[in-house]
C-alpha positions in Angstrom: -17.1 9.8 -3.0 -13.7 10.3 -1.3 -11.7 8.7 1.5 -8.5 9.7 3.1 -6.4 6.9 4.4 -3.2 6.8 6.5 -0.8 3.8 6.1 1.0 2.1 8.9 4.8 2.4 9.3 5.3 -0.2 6.5 3.0 1.5 4.0 0.2 -1.0 4.4 -3.3 0.2 3.8 -6.7 -1.4 3.7 -10.3 -0.3 3.1 -13.7 -1.6 2.3 -15.9 -0.2 -0.4 -18.6 -1.0 -2.9 -17.3 -1.9 -6.4 -18.0 1.0 -8.7 -20.0 0.6 -12.0 -18.9 1.3 -15.5 -20.3 4.6 -16.9 -21.1 6.1 -20.3 -18.7 8.7 -21.8 -20.2 9.2 -25.2 -22.3 7.6 -27.9 -21.7 4.1 -29.3 -21.7 0.6 -27.9 -18.2 0.9 -26.5 -18.3 4.5 -25.2 -18.0 3.5 -21.5 -15.3 3.8 -18.8 -14.8 0.5 -17.0 -15.3 0.2 -13.3 -12.3 1.8 -11.6 -11.1 3.6 -8.4 -8.9 6.7 -8.5 -5.8 7.1 -6.2 -3.8 10.1 -5.2 -0.9 9.0 -3.0 1.6 11.3 -1.4 4.3 11.0 1.3 7.1 13.3 2.5 10.3 12.8 0.4 8.4 11.1 -2.5 6.7 12.2 -5.7 2.9 12.4 -5.7 1.3 9.5 -7.6 -2.1 9.9 -9.3 -3.4 6.7 -10.9 -6.4 4.4 -11.0 -7.2 0.7 -10.5 -9.4 -1.5 -12.7 -11.0 -4.9 -12.2 -10.1 -7.9 -14.2 -13.1 -9.2 -16.3 -14.7 -5.8 -17.0 -15.8 -5.9 -20.6 -14.7 -2.2 -21.2 -11.1 -2.7 -20.1 -10.0 -3.6 -23.6 -11.4 -0.4 -25.1 -10.2 2.0 -22.4 -6.8 3.7 -23.0 -5.8 3.6 -19.3 -7.4 0.2 -18.3 -5.6 -1.6 -21.1 -2.3 -1.2 -19.1 -2.3 -4.6 -17.4 -0.4 -3.4 -14.3 -3.5 -1.3 -13.3 -5.9 -4.2 -13.4 -6.4 -6.4 -10.3 -8.0 -9.8 -9.9 -10.4 -10.3 -7.0 -11.3 -13.4 -5.2 -14.3 -14.4 -3.1 -13.5 -14.1 0.7 -16.0 -15.6 3.2 -16.3 -13.8 6.6 -18.8 -14.0 9.4 -20.6 -11.0 7.8 -20.9 -12.5 4.3 -18.9 -13.1 1.1 -16.8 -10.4 -0.4 -14.6 -9.8 -3.4 -11.1 -9.0 -2.1 -8.2 -7.7 -4.2 -4.7 -6.3 -3.8 -3.4 -3.1 -5.5 0.2 -2.3 -4.6 1.4 1.3 -5.0 5.1 2.3 -5.2 6.2 5.9 -4.9 9.3 7.3 -6.5 11.8 9.3 -4.4 11.5 13.1 -4.9 
């Protein structure tokens, strides 16, 4: 699944999705990738950024080489709307000048 987003003039973005599941990457009890979302971000005058975001509390974060970097893990909180209760989180992305 893919999505293409455009930010506003301040760089703000927002989207709604279904939280992905962890998945097996080999044999053994810890051979799983934690739930995550990939990002590729680009803007004129900046270096392209490819990264991924993880969710706090996933039991496979500790054993995943990328997820163990704490700045890639977000905490979510329950948000009540007229359409139901959702997990909401913030993942800030910062691009380096080219």
